[in-house]
N, CA, C and O atoms as CSV, one atom per row, in Angstrom:
chain,resi,resn,atom,element,x,y,z
A,1,MET,N,N,63.489,197.092,139.810
A,1,MET,CA,C,62.290,196.298,139.622
A,1,MET,C,C,62.158,195.303,140.777
A,1,MET,O,O,63.139,194.682,141.188
A,2,THR,N,N,60.983,195.165,141.275
A,2,THR,CA,C,60.707,194.239,142.367
A,2,THR,C,C,60.688,192.811,141.834
A,2,THR,O,O,60.148,192.542,140.761
A,3,ASP,N,N,61.288,191.898,142.605
A,3,ASP,CA,C,61.250,190.488,142.243
A,3,ASP,C,C,60.532,189.713,143.342
A,3,ASP,O,O,60.144,190.286,144.359
A,4,ILE,N,N,60.359,188.427,143.139
A,4,ILE,CA,C,59.608,187.611,144.087
A,4,ILE,C,C,60.316,187.535,145.436
A,4,ILE,O,O,59.654,187.488,146.472
A,5,PHE,N,N,61.659,187.523,145.443
A,5,PHE,CA,C,62.400,187.529,146.704
A,5,PHE,C,C,62.005,188.738,147.544
A,5,PHE,O,O,61.737,188.605,148.739
A,6,THR,N,N,61.969,189.907,146.929
A,6,THR,CA,C,61.623,191.135,147.655
A,6,THR,C,C,60.207,191.055,148.218
A,6,THR,O,O,59.952,191.499,149.337
A,7,ILE,N,N,59.300,190.496,147.447
A,7,ILE,CA,C,57.928,190.342,147.931
A,7,ILE,C,C,57.895,189.412,149.142
A,7,ILE,O,O,57.272,189.733,150.154
A,8,LEU,N,N,58.565,188.251,149.042
A,8,LEU,CA,C,58.573,187.312,150.169
A,8,LEU,C,C,59.208,187.917,151.405
A,8,LEU,O,O,58.767,187.656,152.525
A,9,LYS,N,N,60.233,188.715,151.212
A,9,LYS,CA,C,60.945,189.308,152.345
A,9,LYS,C,C,60.114,190.391,153.040
A,9,LYS,O,O,60.235,190.591,154.248
A,10,ASN,N,N,59.282,191.080,152.279
A,10,ASN,CA,C,58.597,192.256,152.830
A,10,ASN,C,C,57.108,192.104,153.083
A,10,ASN,O,O,56.516,192.953,153.748
A,11,VAL,N,N,56.488,191.060,152.578
A,11,VAL,CA,C,55.040,190.910,152.738
A,11,VAL,C,C,54.749,189.968,153.897
A,11,VAL,O,O,55.397,188.933,154.055
A,12,SER,N,N,53.773,190.341,154.694
A,12,SER,CA,C,53.318,189.463,155.773
A,12,SER,C,C,51.793,189.435,155.763
A,12,SER,O,O,51.139,190.335,155.234
A,13,VAL,N,N,51.252,188.393,156.353
A,13,VAL,CA,C,49.812,188.251,156.493
A,13,VAL,C,C,49.537,188.127,157.979
A,13,VAL,O,O,50.029,187.207,158.631
A,14,ASN,N,N,48.758,189.044,158.512
A,14,ASN,CA,C,48.501,189.083,159.954
A,14,ASN,C,C,49.793,189.095,160.751
A,14,ASN,O,O,49.903,188.425,161.778
A,15,HIS,N,N,50.774,189.858,160.277
A,15,HIS,CA,C,52.071,190.041,160.936
A,15,HIS,C,C,52.888,188.758,161.015
A,15,HIS,O,O,53.794,188.650,161.842
A,16,GLN,N,N,52.579,187.799,160.175
A,16,GLN,CA,C,53.318,186.538,160.102
A,16,GLN,C,C,53.881,186.382,158.694
A,16,GLN,O,O,53.324,186.926,157.740
A,17,PRO,N,N,54.995,185.632,158.556
A,17,PRO,CA,C,55.489,185.380,157.197
A,17,PRO,C,C,54.410,184.702,156.356
A,17,PRO,O,O,53.540,184.008,156.882
A,18,VAL,N,N,54.479,184.907,155.079
A,18,VAL,CA,C,53.500,184.346,154.162
A,18,VAL,C,C,53.631,182.823,154.133
A,18,VAL,O,O,54.739,182.294,154.046
A,19,ALA,N,N,52.505,182.126,154.206
A,19,ALA,CA,C,52.481,180.672,154.060
A,19,ALA,C,C,52.377,180.340,152.576
A,19,ALA,O,O,51.810,181.109,151.800
A,20,GLY,N,N,52.927,179.194,152.188
A,20,GLY,CA,C,52.936,178.816,150.776
A,20,GLY,C,C,51.573,178.782,150.132
A,20,GLY,O,O,51.424,179.148,148.966
A,21,THR,N,N,50.580,178.348,150.873
A,21,THR,CA,C,49.241,178.233,150.290
A,21,THR,C,C,48.568,179.585,150.111
A,21,THR,O,O,47.498,179.665,149.507
A,22,GLU,N,N,49.174,180.641,150.623
A,22,GLU,CA,C,48.577,181.966,150.529
A,22,GLU,C,C,49.028,182.744,149.297
A,22,GLU,O,O,48.566,183.862,149.069
A,23,ILE,N,N,49.919,182.168,148.504
A,23,ILE,CA,C,50.484,182.883,147.362
A,23,ILE,C,C,50.167,182.156,146.059
A,23,ILE,O,O,50.330,180.940,145.954
A,24,VAL,N,N,49.714,182.918,145.074
A,24,VAL,CA,C,49.564,182.426,143.705
A,24,VAL,C,C,50.305,183.430,142.828
A,24,VAL,O,O,50.032,184.629,142.888
A,25,VAL,N,N,51.228,182.951,142.025
A,25,VAL,CA,C,51.978,183.823,141.125
A,25,VAL,C,C,51.207,183.907,139.817
A,25,VAL,O,O,50.861,182.890,139.216
A,26,THR,N,N,50.943,185.140,139.385
A,26,THR,CA,C,50.189,185.354,138.150
A,26,THR,C,C,50.982,186.269,137.241
A,26,THR,O,O,51.918,186.938,137.679
A,27,ASP,N,N,50.601,186.294,135.971
A,27,ASP,CA,C,51.177,187.291,135.078
A,27,ASP,C,C,50.419,188.599,135.276
A,27,ASP,O,O,49.511,188.682,136.102
A,28,VAL,N,N,50.795,189.605,134.522
A,28,VAL,CA,C,50.188,190.926,134.739
A,28,VAL,C,C,48.718,190.986,134.366
A,28,VAL,O,O,48.013,191.903,134.786
A,29,GLN,N,N,48.245,190.025,133.583
A,29,GLN,CA,C,46.823,189.983,133.249
A,29,GLN,C,C,46.024,189.185,134.280
A,29,GLN,O,O,44.800,189.102,134.181
A,30,GLY,N,N,46.703,188.599,135.267
A,30,GLY,CA,C,46.015,187.835,136.297
A,30,GLY,C,C,45.943,186.339,136.038
A,30,GLY,O,O,45.335,185.607,136.819
A,31,LYS,N,N,46.551,185.876,134.959
A,31,LYS,CA,C,46.544,184.445,134.640
A,31,LYS,C,C,47.561,183.730,135.530
A,31,LYS,O,O,48.733,184.108,135.535
A,32,PRO,N,N,47.145,182.708,136.284
A,32,PRO,CA,C,48.061,182.000,137.182
A,32,PRO,C,C,49.192,181.320,136.417
A,32,PRO,O,O,48.996,180.779,135.329
A,33,ASN,N,N,50.372,181.363,137.013
A,33,ASN,CA,C,51.536,180.667,136.480
A,33,ASN,C,C,51.806,179.504,137.426
A,33,ASN,O,O,52.434,179.680,138.470
A,34,GLY,N,N,51.330,178.314,137.058
A,34,GLY,CA,C,51.412,177.144,137.925
A,34,GLY,C,C,52.826,176.743,138.267
A,34,GLY,O,O,53.094,176.367,139.409
A,35,LEU,N,N,53.750,176.810,137.306
A,35,LEU,CA,C,55.126,176.405,137.557
A,35,LEU,C,C,55.775,177.304,138.605
A,35,LEU,O,O,56.364,176.817,139.569
A,36,LEU,N,N,55.666,178.608,138.413
A,36,LEU,CA,C,56.261,179.529,139.391
A,36,LEU,C,C,55.552,179.457,140.734
A,36,LEU,O,O,56.198,179.562,141.777
A,37,THR,N,N,54.248,179.283,140.728
A,37,THR,CA,C,53.514,179.149,141.985
A,37,THR,C,C,54.013,177.926,142.744
A,37,THR,O,O,54.238,178.002,143.952
A,38,ASP,N,N,54.190,176.796,142.056
A,38,ASP,CA,C,54.702,175.587,142.710
A,38,ASP,C,C,56.113,175.787,143.241
A,38,ASP,O,O,56.434,175.322,144.335
A,39,LEU,N,N,56.965,176.477,142.474
A,39,LEU,CA,C,58.322,176.733,142.943
A,39,LEU,C,C,58.322,177.611,144.191
A,39,LEU,O,O,59.070,177.360,145.137
A,40,VAL,N,N,57.484,178.636,144.187
A,40,VAL,CA,C,57.401,179.518,145.360
A,40,VAL,C,C,56.846,178.746,146.557
A,40,VAL,O,O,57.318,178.929,147.678
A,41,HIS,N,N,55.852,177.888,146.334
A,41,HIS,CA,C,55.312,177.062,147.425
A,41,HIS,C,C,56.401,176.161,147.998
A,41,HIS,O,O,56.552,176.065,149.216
A,42,ASP,N,N,57.161,175.500,147.122
A,42,ASP,CA,C,58.258,174.648,147.592
A,42,ASP,C,C,59.273,175.448,148.379
A,42,ASP,O,O,59.763,175.002,149.416
A,43,LEU,N,N,59.580,176.618,147.888
A,43,LEU,CA,C,60.543,177.475,148.563
A,43,LEU,C,C,60.054,177.856,149.956
A,43,LEU,O,O,60.801,177.739,150.928
A,44,ILE,N,N,58.822,178.306,150.059
A,44,ILE,CA,C,58.277,178.735,151.343
A,44,ILE,C,C,58.111,177.553,152.293
A,44,ILE,O,O,58.495,177.635,153.460
A,45,ASN,N,N,57.548,176.466,151.805
A,45,ASN,CA,C,57.197,175.347,152.678
A,45,ASN,C,C,58.373,174.463,153.060
A,45,ASN,O,O,58.364,173.870,154.139
A,46,ASP,N,N,59.380,174.357,152.210
A,46,ASP,CA,C,60.475,173.433,152.466
A,46,ASP,C,C,61.802,174.145,152.692
A,46,ASP,O,O,62.423,174.003,153.745
A,47,ALA,N,N,62.221,174.898,151.711
A,47,ALA,CA,C,63.566,175.469,151.747
A,47,ALA,C,C,63.757,176.506,152.848
A,47,ALA,O,O,64.832,176.583,153.443
A,48,LEU,N,N,62.737,177.297,153.123
A,48,LEU,CA,C,62.915,178.354,154.121
A,48,LEU,C,C,62.952,177.829,155.550
A,48,LEU,O,O,63.094,178.605,156.495
A,49,LEU,N,N,62.825,176.515,155.713
A,49,LEU,CA,C,63.032,175.923,157.037
A,49,LEU,C,C,64.486,176.066,157.466
A,49,LEU,O,O,64.783,176.040,158.660
A,50,PHE,N,N,65.398,176.218,156.503
A,50,PHE,CA,C,66.823,176.243,156.774
A,50,PHE,C,C,67.390,177.637,156.973
A,50,PHE,O,O,68.529,177.775,157.418
A,51,VAL,N,N,66.633,178.663,156.660
A,51,VAL,CA,C,67.156,180.035,156.747
A,51,VAL,C,C,66.101,180.971,157.335
A,51,VAL,O,O,64.908,180.665,157.355
A,52,ASN,N,N,66.568,182.096,157.802
A,52,ASN,CA,C,65.701,183.153,158.303
A,52,ASN,C,C,65.792,184.311,157.310
A,52,ASN,O,O,66.856,184.913,157.166
A,53,LEU,N,N,64.711,184.628,156.634
A,53,LEU,CA,C,64.739,185.681,155.623
A,53,LEU,C,C,65.194,187.022,156.183
A,53,LEU,O,O,65.757,187.833,155.447
A,54,ALA,N,N,64.966,187.268,157.446
A,54,ALA,CA,C,65.381,188.536,158.041
A,54,ALA,C,C,66.902,188.694,158.028
A,54,ALA,O,O,67.414,189.813,158.079
A,55,GLU,N,N,67.618,187.577,157.960
A,55,GLU,CA,C,69.088,187.605,157.965
A,55,GLU,C,C,69.681,187.635,156.562
A,55,GLU,O,O,70.902,187.697,156.414
A,56,ILE,N,N,68.851,187.592,155.539
A,56,ILE,CA,C,69.305,187.507,154.153
A,56,ILE,C,C,69.097,188.853,153.473
A,56,ILE,O,O,68.011,189.429,153.543
A,57,ALA,N,N,70.153,189.356,152.808
A,57,ALA,CA,C,70.067,190.671,152.176
A,57,ALA,C,C,69.604,190.618,150.724
A,57,ALA,O,O,68.873,191.499,150.273
A,58,THR,N,N,70.026,189.587,149.989
A,58,THR,CA,C,69.706,189.537,148.565
A,58,THR,C,C,69.230,188.144,148.166
A,58,THR,O,O,69.440,187.168,148.887
A,59,ALA,N,N,68.594,188.072,147.020
A,59,ALA,CA,C,68.152,186.777,146.502
A,59,ALA,C,C,69.344,185.865,146.249
A,59,ALA,O,O,69.265,184.661,146.497
A,60,ASP,N,N,70.440,186.418,145.761
A,60,ASP,CA,C,71.631,185.602,145.514
A,60,ASP,C,C,72.172,184.991,146.807
A,60,ASP,O,O,72.596,183.836,146.817
A,61,ASP,N,N,72.158,185.763,147.896
A,61,ASP,CA,C,72.584,185.227,149.196
A,61,ASP,C,C,71.679,184.073,149.618
A,61,ASP,O,O,72.157,183.047,150.102
A,62,LEU,N,N,70.386,184.244,149.436
A,62,LEU,CA,C,69.435,183.191,149.800
A,62,LEU,C,C,69.656,181.939,148.950
A,62,LEU,O,O,69.642,180.823,149.470
A,63,ILE,N,N,69.856,182.121,147.666
A,63,ILE,CA,C,70.079,180.983,146.772
A,63,ILE,C,C,71.338,180.226,147.184
A,63,ILE,O,O,71.339,178.995,147.209
A,64,ASP,N,N,72.410,180.949,147.507
A,64,ASP,CA,C,73.643,180.291,147.945
A,64,ASP,C,C,73.432,179.516,149.236
A,64,ASP,O,O,73.917,178.393,149.376
A,65,ARG,N,N,72.713,180.108,150.175
A,65,ARG,CA,C,72.450,179.426,151.443
A,65,ARG,C,C,71.591,178.188,151.247
A,65,ARG,O,O,71.868,177.138,151.828
A,66,LEU,N,N,70.552,178.306,150.431
A,66,LEU,CA,C,69.670,177.166,150.183
A,66,LEU,C,C,70.403,176.054,149.440
A,66,LEU,O,O,70.165,174.872,149.688
A,67,HIS,N,N,71.284,176.433,148.540
A,67,HIS,CA,C,72.040,175.446,147.785
A,67,HIS,C,C,72.900,174.581,148.719
A,67,HIS,O,O,73.124,173.403,148.441
A,68,ALA,N,N,73.372,175.156,149.803
A,68,ALA,CA,C,74.167,174.396,150.772
A,68,ALA,C,C,73.329,173.304,151.436
A,68,ALA,O,O,73.855,172.245,151.779
A,69,HIS,N,N,72.040,173.548,151.620
A,69,HIS,CA,C,71.152,172.574,152.271
A,69,HIS,C,C,70.456,171.653,151.283
A,69,HIS,O,O,70.176,170.496,151.596
A,70,THR,N,N,70.178,172.162,150.102
A,70,THR,CA,C,69.444,171.380,149.099
A,70,THR,C,C,70.165,171.489,147.763
A,70,THR,O,O,69.717,172.211,146.872
A,71,PRO,N,N,71.289,170.773,147.616
A,71,PRO,CA,C,72.060,170.869,146.366
A,71,PRO,C,C,71.216,170.481,145.152
A,71,PRO,O,O,70.307,169.655,145.240
A,72,GLY,N,N,71.536,171.091,144.039
A,72,GLY,CA,C,70.884,170.714,142.796
A,72,GLY,C,C,69.639,171.503,142.459
A,72,GLY,O,O,69.018,171.252,141.426
A,73,VAL,N,N,69.258,172.441,143.290
A,73,VAL,CA,C,68.036,173.196,143.000
A,73,VAL,C,C,68.326,174.675,142.744
A,73,VAL,O,O,67.407,175.494,142.705
A,74,ARG,N,N,69.596,175.011,142.573
A,74,ARG,CA,C,69.987,176.415,142.375
A,74,ARG,C,C,69.228,177.049,141.208
A,74,ARG,O,O,68.731,178.168,141.337
A,75,GLU,N,N,69.133,176.364,140.091
A,75,GLU,CA,C,68.480,176.935,138.916
A,75,GLU,C,C,66.994,177.192,139.174
A,75,GLU,O,O,66.470,178.242,138.802
A,76,ASP,N,N,66.317,176.231,139.812
A,76,ASP,CA,C,64.893,176.415,140.093
A,76,ASP,C,C,64.658,177.570,141.048
A,76,ASP,O,O,63.774,178.395,140.819
A,77,PHE,N,N,65.447,177.637,142.128
A,77,PHE,CA,C,65.269,178.733,143.086
A,77,PHE,C,C,65.602,180.064,142.433
A,77,PHE,O,O,64.926,181.062,142.685
A,78,SER,N,N,66.633,180.093,141.599
A,78,SER,CA,C,66.975,181.343,140.909
A,78,SER,C,C,65.825,181.792,140.021
A,78,SER,O,O,65.481,182.973,139.985
A,79,ARG,N,N,65.237,180.848,139.312
A,79,ARG,CA,C,64.124,181.184,138.415
A,79,ARG,C,C,62.948,181.742,139.206
A,79,ARG,O,O,62.294,182.687,138.765
A,80,ALA,N,N,62.677,181.166,140.367
A,80,ALA,CA,C,61.540,181.624,141.170
A,80,ALA,C,C,61.826,182.945,141.860
A,80,ALA,O,O,60.974,183.833,141.868
A,81,LEU,N,N,63.014,183.093,142.443
A,81,LEU,CA,C,63.297,184.272,143.257
A,81,LEU,C,C,63.663,185.508,142.454
A,81,LEU,O,O,63.342,186.628,142.852
A,82,LEU,N,N,64.321,185.314,141.347
A,82,LEU,CA,C,64.814,186.462,140.592
A,82,LEU,C,C,63.870,186.886,139.473
A,82,LEU,O,O,64.164,187.819,138.726
A,83,ARG,N,N,62.753,186.207,139.361
A,83,ARG,CA,C,61.760,186.548,138.348
A,83,ARG,C,C,61.272,187.965,138.595
A,83,ARG,O,O,60.868,188.294,139.710
A,84,PRO,N,N,61.305,188.808,137.570
A,84,PRO,CA,C,60.721,190.134,137.765
A,84,PRO,C,C,59.280,189.978,138.241
A,84,PRO,O,O,58.593,189.013,137.905
A,85,LYS,N,N,58.864,190.911,138.997
A,85,LYS,CA,C,57.571,190.802,139.681
A,85,LYS,C,C,56.440,190.438,138.735
A,85,LYS,O,O,56.173,191.117,137.744
A,86,PHE,N,N,55.799,189.357,139.076
A,86,PHE,CA,C,54.501,189.064,138.501
A,86,PHE,C,C,53.555,189.634,139.550
A,86,PHE,O,O,53.921,190.598,140.223
A,87,CYS,N,N,52.413,189.110,139.711
A,87,CYS,CA,C,51.528,189.520,140.786
A,87,CYS,C,C,51.529,188.417,141.827
A,87,CYS,O,O,51.337,187.248,141.491
A,88,ALA,N,N,51.738,188.764,143.055
A,88,ALA,CA,C,51.632,187.796,144.142
A,88,ALA,C,C,50.262,188.014,144.760
A,88,ALA,O,O,50.009,189.047,145.379
A,89,THR,N,N,49.399,187.061,144.596
A,89,THR,CA,C,48.012,187.187,145.007
A,89,THR,C,C,47.753,186.342,146.231
A,89,THR,O,O,48.051,185.148,146.242
A,90,GLU,N,N,47.204,186.948,147.254
A,90,GLU,CA,C,46.856,186.175,148.453
A,90,GLU,C,C,45.636,185.334,148.140
A,90,GLU,O,O,44.633,185.826,147.621
A,91,GLY,N,N,45.742,184.055,148.468
A,91,GLY,CA,C,44.628,183.152,148.226
A,91,GLY,C,C,44.143,182.562,149.537
A,91,GLY,O,O,44.732,182.817,150.587
A,92,PRO,N,N,43.079,181.778,149.490
A,92,PRO,CA,C,42.550,181.175,150.720
A,92,PRO,C,C,43.518,180.120,151.245
A,92,PRO,O,O,44.226,179.467,150.478
A,93,ASP,N,N,43.532,179.969,152.549
A,93,ASP,CA,C,44.408,178.983,153.190
A,93,ASP,C,C,43.766,177.625,153.173
A,93,ASP,O,O,44.349,176.659,153.666
């Protein structure tokens, strides 16, 4: 099953990594999930400054690396990255 980590690792917009404002996490009916969307935005905009996704093989590896730079957020990042795929919807910048 695809998770949000896999989507972030493999999706690009105009051949560039996805920007936080370009993603809205929704359930399968299309209803936005504000909590997960905010977590993914925080992850993209803040946490990924410390790592290069191309060098990371799994969500667990990414969580461990991020935890070294931003202690105390392991549970939140795990919840966002390991969530079974909702819909990642490109939104306006």
